[in-house]
N, C-alpha and C positions, 0 to 999 in steps of 0.2 A: 719517766726514765731518767737516770742520773746524767745523761748527756744533753738534757734539755729537749729531747724529742719526745713527742707523745707516744703512747703505746700504739695508737693507730698508725702513726707515721712509721714507726719501726716495723710494724706488721707489713705495711705497704712496701717498704724497702726490701724486706726479706722476700716477699712475694715477687718483686721485680727481679731480684737476683736469682731466685729459684727458677723463674720462667726463662731467664737468659741461659742458665746452665742447661736446662732441658732442651733449649734450642741447639746449644753446642753439642749435646749428646746425640740428638737426632741427626745433626749434620755429619758428625764424625762416625757414628756407629751405623748409619744407614737404616735407622729405625729399629735396631735391635733393642730388646727390652733391657733396661739398665736401672738398677735400684740405687737411690741416693740415700746415704746416711748423713744426717746433719750432726757433725761432731760438736757436742754441746759442752765439752769440758770448759771449765772456767766461766760458763755462762749461768747467770742466776735464773731462778724460777720465773721471774717476770719476763726475761728474754725468751725463755722456752715457751711461755704462754703466747707470746707474739708469734713465734715460729709455728706453734700449733694453729693459731688463727690464720696463718698464711698457708695452711694445708699440709704441713710437714708432720709425718707420723712415725718416722724411724730415726732414732737418735743414737749417738755413740759416745760412750764415756771411757776414759782411760785410767781413772783412779777409782778403786773399789769403794773407798769411803765416800768419795764425792757422789758416786752413783747411789750409794745407800742414803746419803743426806738429801738427795732429790727424790726420794721414794714417793713423796706426796704427788709428784708430777708423773713419775713413771708407772705408778699403779693404775693409771687410767687404762681401761680395757682396750681401747683402740690404738694405744701407743706401743711401739716395739723398741726395746733397748738392746743394743749390741755392746758388749764389752770389748774394747779394742786395745787396751794397754797391757803392759807387762804384768803377768799374774804372779802374785806372791802367795805362798802357801797359807800364811796366816790370815789372808784376806779373802780366801775362796768362799768363806761363809757369807760374804756380802754379795757375791754374784751367782753362786750355784743356785739354780732354781728361780732366780730373779731376773734373768736375761732371756730375751728371745733368741739370742745367738752369742756365744762366746767365741770371738774371732781369733784370739791370740794364744792358742795352745802351742807352745814353742818347744816342748820336750815331752818325752814319754813319762817322765817323772811328774810333770804338772798334770798331764792327762790322767794319770793314775790317781793323783790327789783329788782332782775334780770328780772322778768316777766314784771314789770312796765317799766323798761328801754327799754326792747325790744318792748313793745307795743308802747311806745312813738315814736320809730323810724320805726315802722311798719315792724319789722323783728321777726324771731324766732330763737331758739337755742336748740341744743342737750345738755343734762346735765346728770351727774351722781349724786346720793346722796352719801354723805360720811358717812361711818359707823365707829363708835368708838368701834371696837370689842375687844380691849384690856382693855377697861374701865379705861383708864388713864386720870386723871383729866386735864392734860395739853393739851390733844388732843380734837379737835372739832369733831362733828359728832353725828349721832343718834346711840343709843345703838341697837344692833342687834334685840332684841325683839320688838323694836318700828319701825323697818324699813318698814314693810308692811303698818302699819297705816299711817306713814308719806308719804310714796309713794302715797297712795290713796289721801291724801290731796293735795300734790303738783301736782298730775296728773290732777287735776281740772283746773290748770292754762292754759291759752290759748296759750301763746307764748313760753312755755317751753315744750320740748319733752324729757321725761325720757327714758334713754337708758340702765341704769344699775346702779351698785353701785361700790364704791371704798373704800379701807381702807389702812391704814398704819399699818404695823405689829407691834407687841408689842416691846417696846424699851428695849430690854434685849438681853443678849448673850445666854440665855437658849432657845434652839431650840424647846423644848416641849411647852413652853409658847407661842412662836411665832406661832408655828403650830396650837395651840389651838385657837389663834385669827383669823387665816386664816380659820380654820374649821368653826368657828362661822359665819364668813362672808359668806362663801359658803352656809351655812344652811339658812341664811337670804335671800341670792340671790335665792336659790332654792324655798323658800316659796313664794317670790314675783313672780317668773317666772311661777309657777303653775297657778296663777290667771292672770298674765300679761305676755304673751309670748314675748312681745316686750322688756322685760328686758333681754338684750343680752350680755351686757358687764360686766365682773367681773375684775375690775382693782385692782390688788394687787401684790406686789412683787417689791422690789428695789434691789440695787446692792448687799447687804449683805444677802438677804433672798429670792431671786427670785426662787431658786430651791424648797424651802419649799412651796412657793406660787403655783408653778406649780403642786406640789403633791396634792394640795387642789383645783385644777381645775381652777386656774386663766387663763384668756384668754387675758389679757393685762398687760404688765410689764412696769414699769417706771424706766429706767436705766440711770444713769449719770456717776458715778465714774468709773464703769467698762469699760465704753467707752472712757472717756476723761482724766482720771487721768494721770498727768505727761506730758500732751501734750501742756499745756499752762501755 
């Protein structure tokens, strides 16, 4: 490894961090099932192999071309890849049909473009709709009060299978504001789930706020820094 650590040492460090995070999850969630996505953006294949050897099987990328360039790793049959970044129409070809889950469908227009790309190739995909629960202008996604309405519209598409919703917590150090955004997302999720039981995934919580997300019933975390910081 380029930091002077051996691959074995890096693997052991990632496993140590992974186990610690799982202890946190069990403590905060009361044993509720929670899936962790290792956010692998900006991590090289060598690092991902160490993560794999530490037992990690679900990864998240936020750049379509980077996900494409790591195809050698992500093509392993027991590995799942989530796309978690802003989706550009001209990059859909790099993720449609190549991801276990597309988490960042932030508009009807993007959903329609993904559906068209999937239809062209005769394939289908599982997706989440992105909710902007902090109402921050720089963030993409549907406002929580519009989530059910937009879900119903996207649900009509033939090649997309809606599986849940995702959000990015409020960009602030004020935990009350962050928790408010998570609570709003959970409320939107619950509203959808009442009418559509197949809304199963609530993806919220990152390295700095995942414990707050767990308190608000997240069942999928997207963690990068807490797993990989300082290792490459």
